[in-house]
C-alpha positions as CSV (number, residue, x, y, z in Angstrom):
1,X,16.5,-17.5,20.1
2,X,14.2,-19.2,17.7
3,X,13.5,-21.9,20.3
4,X,12.5,-19.2,22.8
5,X,10.1,-17.6,20.3
6,X,8.5,-20.9,19.5
7,X,8.1,-21.6,23.2
8,X,6.4,-18.3,23.7
9,X,4.0,-19.1,20.8
10,X,3.2,-22.4,22.3
11,X,2.7,-20.9,25.8
12,X,0.3,-18.2,24.6
13,X,-1.5,-20.7,22.4
14,X,-2.2,-23.0,25.4
15,X,-3.2,-20.0,27.5
16,X,-5.8,-18.9,24.9
17,X,-7.2,-22.4,24.8
18,X,-7.6,-22.5,28.6
19,X,-9.4,-19.1,28.5
20,X,-11.8,-20.4,25.8
21,X,-12.4,-23.6,27.7
22,X,-13.4,-21.5,30.8
23,X,-16.0,-19.4,28.9
24,X,-19.5,-20.2,30.0
25,X,-21.4,-22.5,27.7
26,X,-24.8,-21.1,26.7
27,X,-25.7,-24.4,25.0
28,X,-27.2,-27.5,26.5
29,X,-24.6,-27.8,29.2
30,X,-25.7,-24.7,31.2
31,X,-28.8,-22.5,31.8
32,X,-29.6,-20.1,29.1
33,X,-29.8,-16.4,30.1
34,X,-33.4,-15.1,29.5
35,X,-33.2,-11.5,28.3
36,X,-36.6,-10.9,29.8
37,X,-35.2,-11.6,33.3
38,X,-32.5,-8.9,33.0
39,X,-32.8,-6.0,35.3
40,X,-29.8,-4.0,34.1
41,X,-32.0,-1.4,32.4
42,X,-33.4,-0.3,35.8
43,X,-31.4,2.1,37.9
44,X,-29.3,1.2,41.0
45,X,-28.0,4.2,42.7
46,X,-28.3,3.5,46.5
47,X,-28.8,6.5,48.7
48,X,-28.0,5.8,52.4
49,X,-31.1,6.0,54.7
50,X,-30.8,8.8,57.2
51,X,-31.9,7.3,60.5
52,X,-32.9,10.1,62.9
53,X,-32.0,8.9,66.3
54,X,-33.5,10.9,69.1
55,X,-30.6,12.8,70.8
56,X,-30.7,10.7,73.9
57,X,-30.6,7.4,72.0
58,X,-27.5,5.3,71.3
59,X,-26.4,4.9,67.8
60,X,-28.0,1.9,66.1
61,X,-25.8,-0.9,65.0
62,X,-26.2,-2.4,61.5
63,X,-25.0,-5.7,60.0
64,X,-22.2,-5.0,57.5
65,X,-24.0,-7.0,54.8
66,X,-27.3,-5.1,55.1
67,X,-26.7,-1.3,55.2
68,X,-29.9,0.8,55.2
69,X,-30.7,2.6,52.0
70,X,-33.8,4.6,51.0
71,X,-34.6,2.0,48.3
72,X,-34.1,-0.9,50.8
73,X,-36.4,0.6,53.4
74,X,-39.1,1.4,50.9
75,X,-38.9,-2.2,49.5
76,X,-39.2,-3.5,53.0
77,X,-42.3,-1.3,53.7
78,X,-43.9,-2.6,50.5
79,X,-43.3,-6.2,51.6
80,X,-44.4,-5.5,55.2
81,X,-47.9,-4.5,54.0
82,X,-48.2,-7.1,51.2
83,X,-50.8,-9.8,51.8
84,X,-49.2,-12.0,49.2
85,X,-46.8,-13.1,51.9
86,X,-49.7,-15.2,53.3
87,X,-51.0,-18.4,51.6
88,X,-54.5,-17.1,51.1
89,X,-53.6,-13.4,50.4
90,X,-55.5,-12.2,53.5
91,X,-52.7,-11.2,55.9
92,X,-49.4,-9.4,55.9
93,X,-46.8,-8.7,58.5
94,X,-48.8,-5.5,59.2
95,X,-51.9,-7.6,60.2
96,X,-50.3,-8.4,63.6
97,X,-48.2,-5.2,63.8
98,X,-50.5,-2.2,63.3
99,X,-49.0,1.3,63.3
100,X,-51.9,2.7,65.4
101,X,-51.0,0.1,68.1
102,X,-47.3,1.0,68.0
103,X,-46.9,-2.0,65.7
104,X,-48.8,-4.5,67.9
105,X,-52.3,-5.8,67.1
106,X,-53.8,-5.0,70.5
107,X,-54.9,-8.6,71.0
108,X,-54.0,-10.9,73.8
109,X,-52.8,-13.5,71.3
110,X,-52.6,-13.3,67.6
111,X,-54.5,-15.5,65.1
112,X,-53.0,-16.5,61.7
113,X,-54.7,-17.0,58.4
114,X,-56.4,-20.3,59.5
115,X,-57.9,-18.6,62.6
116,X,-55.6,-20.5,64.9
117,X,-54.3,-18.3,67.7
118,X,-50.6,-18.4,68.7
119,X,-49.6,-18.7,72.4
120,X,-48.3,-15.2,72.7
121,X,-49.1,-11.6,72.1
122,X,-47.5,-9.7,69.2
123,X,-44.6,-7.5,70.4
124,X,-44.3,-3.9,69.6
125,X,-41.7,-3.2,66.8
126,X,-41.0,0.3,68.1
127,X,-37.2,0.8,68.4
128,X,-36.8,-2.9,67.5
129,X,-33.5,-2.1,65.7
130,X,-31.9,-1.6,69.1
131,X,-32.8,-5.1,70.4
132,X,-29.4,-6.8,70.2
133,X,-30.0,-9.6,72.6
134,X,-32.5,-11.8,70.7
135,X,-35.9,-11.2,69.3
136,X,-39.4,-12.5,70.1
137,X,-40.6,-12.9,73.7
138,X,-38.1,-15.8,74.1
139,X,-35.2,-14.5,72.1
140,X,-35.1,-17.4,69.7
141,X,-33.4,-15.5,66.9
142,X,-30.5,-13.1,67.0
143,X,-31.2,-10.7,64.1
144,X,-34.1,-9.0,62.3
145,X,-33.0,-10.7,59.1
146,X,-33.4,-14.1,60.7
147,X,-36.7,-13.0,62.3
148,X,-38.2,-11.8,59.1
149,X,-37.9,-15.2,57.5
150,X,-40.1,-17.0,60.1
151,X,-43.7,-15.7,59.9
152,X,-44.2,-16.6,56.3
153,X,-43.8,-20.3,56.8
154,X,-45.1,-20.5,60.3
155,X,-48.1,-22.8,60.2
156,X,-50.0,-20.6,62.7
157,X,-49.1,-17.2,61.1
158,X,-48.9,-16.6,57.4
159,X,-48.7,-20.4,56.6
160,X,-47.2,-20.0,53.1
161,X,-44.1,-21.2,51.3
162,X,-41.2,-18.9,50.5
163,X,-40.6,-20.5,47.1
164,X,-44.1,-19.6,46.0
165,X,-43.7,-16.1,47.5
166,X,-40.5,-15.5,45.6
167,X,-42.1,-16.8,42.4
168,X,-44.8,-14.2,42.7
169,X,-42.3,-11.4,43.5
170,X,-40.2,-12.3,40.4
171,X,-43.3,-12.3,38.2
172,X,-44.7,-9.0,39.7
173,X,-44.7,-5.8,37.5
174,X,-42.9,-3.7,40.1
175,X,-40.9,-5.8,42.6
176,X,-38.0,-6.8,40.3
177,X,-37.1,-3.2,39.7
178,X,-37.5,-2.4,43.4
179,X,-35.1,-5.3,44.3
180,X,-32.7,-4.0,41.7
181,X,-32.8,-0.5,43.2
182,X,-32.3,-1.9,46.7
183,X,-29.7,-4.5,46.2
184,X,-28.2,-4.0,42.7
185,X,-29.1,-7.4,41.4
186,X,-29.0,-7.9,37.6
187,X,-31.5,-10.7,37.1
188,X,-35.0,-11.5,38.4
189,X,-33.7,-15.0,39.4
190,X,-31.5,-13.3,42.0
191,X,-34.6,-12.3,44.0
192,X,-34.5,-14.5,47.1
193,X,-36.1,-14.9,50.4
194,X,-32.9,-13.7,52.0
195,X,-33.0,-10.4,50.1
196,X,-36.7,-10.0,51.0
197,X,-35.8,-10.6,54.7
198,X,-33.0,-8.0,54.4
199,X,-35.5,-5.4,53.1
200,X,-38.0,-6.2,55.8
201,X,-35.3,-5.8,58.4
202,X,-34.3,-2.4,57.0
203,X,-37.9,-1.2,57.3
204,X,-38.2,-2.5,60.8
205,X,-35.0,-0.7,61.8
206,X,-36.5,2.5,60.6
207,X,-39.3,2.3,63.2
208,X,-37.6,4.6,65.7
209,X,-39.2,6.8,68.3
210,X,-39.6,10.4,67.2
211,X,-38.1,11.8,70.3
212,X,-41.1,14.1,70.8
213,X,-42.8,12.4,73.7
214,X,-43.5,14.5,76.8
215,X,-40.7,12.5,78.6
216,X,-38.2,13.3,75.9
217,X,-39.1,17.0,75.8
218,X,-38.8,17.2,79.6
219,X,-35.4,15.5,79.5
220,X,-34.3,18.2,77.0
221,X,-35.6,20.9,79.2
222,X,-38.3,21.9,76.6
223,X,-41.3,21.4,79.0
224,X,-42.1,20.6,82.6
225,X,-43.9,17.5,83.7
226,X,-47.0,17.9,85.9
227,X,-46.8,17.4,89.6
228,X,-48.4,13.9,89.2
229,X,-46.1,13.0,86.3
230,X,-43.1,14.2,88.3
231,X,-44.1,12.0,91.3
232,X,-44.4,9.0,89.0
233,X,-41.0,9.9,87.5
234,X,-39.4,9.9,91.0
235,X,-41.0,6.6,91.9
236,X,-40.0,5.0,88.6
237,X,-36.4,6.1,88.8
238,X,-36.0,6.1,92.7
239,X,-35.2,9.8,92.4
240,X,-37.0,11.0,95.5
241,X,-34.2,10.8,98.1
242,X,-36.3,8.6,100.3
243,X,-39.4,10.8,100.3
244,X,-41.3,8.4,98.0
245,X,-41.1,4.6,97.8
246,X,-38.9,3.0,95.1
247,X,-41.1,1.5,92.4
248,X,-38.1,-0.6,91.2
249,X,-39.2,0.1,87.6
250,X,-35.9,1.5,86.2
251,X,-33.9,-1.7,86.9
252,X,-35.7,-3.5,84.1
253,X,-37.0,-0.6,82.0
254,X,-33.8,1.3,81.4
255,X,-33.9,4.7,79.8
256,X,-33.8,5.9,77.1
257,X,-35.1,2.7,75.4
258,X,-37.0,1.6,78.5
259,X,-35.9,-2.0,78.3
260,X,-32.8,-3.8,79.5
261,X,-33.0,-6.3,76.6
262,X,-32.9,-9.1,79.2
263,X,-35.3,-12.0,80.1
264,X,-37.0,-12.1,83.5
265,X,-39.6,-14.0,85.4
266,X,-42.0,-11.3,86.7
267,X,-44.1,-13.7,88.8
268,X,-47.0,-14.2,86.4
269,X,-47.6,-17.9,87.3
270,X,-47.4,-20.2,90.3
271,X,-44.3,-22.4,89.7
272,X,-42.7,-24.1,92.8
273,X,-40.4,-25.9,90.4
274,X,-38.8,-25.2,87.1
275,X,-41.0,-27.8,85.4
276,X,-44.2,-26.1,86.5
277,X,-44.3,-23.4,83.8
278,X,-46.8,-24.0,81.1
279,X,-44.8,-21.7,78.7
280,X,-41.1,-22.2,79.2
281,X,-40.3,-18.9,77.6
282,X,-36.5,-18.3,77.4
283,X,-35.8,-21.7,78.8
284,X,-37.4,-23.4,75.8
285,X,-34.7,-21.8,73.7
286,X,-31.6,-22.1,75.9
287,X,-32.5,-25.4,77.5
288,X,-31.5,-24.0,80.8
289,X,-34.0,-24.8,83.6
290,X,-33.2,-21.6,85.3
291,X,-34.5,-19.7,82.3
292,X,-37.9,-21.3,82.4
293,X,-40.7,-18.8,82.7
294,X,-38.5,-15.9,81.7
295,X,-39.6,-13.5,78.9
296,X,-38.1,-10.4,77.2
297,X,-38.5,-7.1,79.0
298,X,-40.6,-5.1,76.5
299,X,-40.1,-1.4,75.9
300,X,-42.5,0.9,77.8
301,X,-42.4,3.5,75.1
302,X,-46.0,3.9,73.7
303,X,-47.2,1.6,76.4
304,X,-50.4,3.5,76.5
305,X,-51.2,2.2,73.0
306,X,-50.1,-1.4,73.2
307,X,-52.6,-3.1,75.5
308,X,-53.2,-5.8,76.5
309,X,-50.0,-6.5,78.4
310,X,-47.6,-9.3,79.2
311,X,-46.4,-12.1,76.8
312,X,-49.9,-13.6,76.8
313,X,-52.0,-10.4,77.0
314,X,-53.5,-11.3,80.4
315,X,-53.8,-7.7,81.7
316,X,-56.1,-5.3,79.9
317,X,-55.1,-2.1,81.6
318,X,-52.1,-0.4,83.1
319,X,-54.0,-0.4,86.4
320,X,-54.0,-4.2,86.4
321,X,-50.3,-4.3,85.6
322,X,-49.5,-2.0,88.6
323,X,-51.7,-4.1,90.9
324,X,-49.8,-7.2,89.8
325,X,-46.4,-5.7,90.6
326,X,-47.5,-4.2,94.0
327,X,-49.0,-7.6,94.9
328,X,-45.6,-9.2,94.6
329,X,-46.8,-11.5,91.9
330,X,-47.3,-15.3,92.1
331,X,-44.9,-17.5,94.0
332,X,-42.3,-18.8,91.5
333,X,-39.0,-20.5,91.9
334,X,-37.0,-18.0,89.8
335,X,-39.1,-14.9,90.1
336,X,-37.1,-11.7,90.0
337,X,-36.2,-10.7,93.5
338,X,-37.4,-7.1,92.9
339,X,-40.9,-8.4,92.8
340,X,-40.9,-8.6,96.7
341,X,-39.9,-5.0,97.2
342,X,-42.6,-2.8,95.5
343,X,-44.9,-1.0,97.9
344,X,-47.1,1.7,96.5
345,X,-50.5,3.1,97.5
346,X,-53.2,4.0,95.1
347,X,-52.1,7.6,94.6
348,X,-48.5,6.5,93.9
349,X,-49.7,3.8,91.4
350,X,-51.7,6.4,89.6
351,X,-48.7,8.7,89.5
352,X,-46.5,6.0,87.9
353,X,-49.2,5.4,85.2
354,X,-49.3,9.2,84.6
355,X,-45.5,9.1,84.1
356,X,-45.8,6.1,81.8
357,X,-48.1,8.1,79.6
358,X,-45.4,10.7,79.1
359,X,-43.7,8.0,77.0
360,X,-46.5,8.2,74.5
361,X,-45.3,9.2,71.0
362,X,-48.3,10.2,68.8
363,X,-45.9,11.5,66.1
364,X,-44.6,8.0,65.6
365,X,-48.1,6.6,65.3
366,X,-49.0,9.2,62.6
367,X,-45.7,9.1,60.7
368,X,-46.4,8.5,57.0
369,X,-43.1,6.9,56.5
370,X,-44.3,3.8,58.4
371,X,-47.8,3.7,56.9
372,X,-49.3,1.4,54.3
373,X,-47.8,2.6,50.9
374,X,-51.2,2.0,49.2
């Protein structure tokens, strides 16, 4: 019995020594904890963000590791409008995504802080949280979290360094508490570019149509479209039982989001062969020749406010866009076959444009939740 007791004393003594050995060493062998970096005195009580989907919309999907919270969305809004994300403090994400332009900049192509223009137009961020088949015109990233990381270090866009940005955010008077509220971190050193990107992604997912456009109200039976708008609706959706021509629009611009989230060549450039495209578009990402010259189908919601049009902003008006489609576009090896089957007269083209304007959402453009917090 005595031997058993001695064995137990020896066992627990060794266990105690192992626990002491595993305790963190705050001496010279490890980093010292700076009390000034602690954020534990700030509150972290996350409240889920209530995303108000229009009744006709699908439910938005969220990544499991980045649920939307009120604090996360608000932090993302602060970062979206913060010019410190650019190297010379002159531009922010919002510089190329203006609320009054449905989060485009209404330029053919967008210049960065050095005045160098990129090759493509800024895409609208309206309903971007529903884009689950790649982002950007060419679909080169798969998530908003990944997308949000790129503009800061892009040499044509904000041309900055994330390490410097994070240093400024850690030293800021307000941001550490905001990161604590959004993500529950306990130390300023836990602020990272990945958390910043998560916050930006949360704000961008909040940019959802109000559901109060004339089209949405008509779909809910709250109003009636005008005769011209109704004609445009019938041409757009091939809903006229042969009395009007099929505009072929709804195949690519699928309601209620008015995009199919796919990549198509809509005959913008002459390209007898796959190597003839100046901008490879989707093909530059996939490496598949058949994808050359294909670009993401953009949403038509708020299209009235997002001119100029196409990936390179070549068309200034909706009239020019309609003329392009009715012309059949340029001869191209992989042009969408629908391009050869659109036959509309001037009255019918005007009716389609009148219908497109029923997709305008002034409430979204004026929503204070999306505006510059300062």
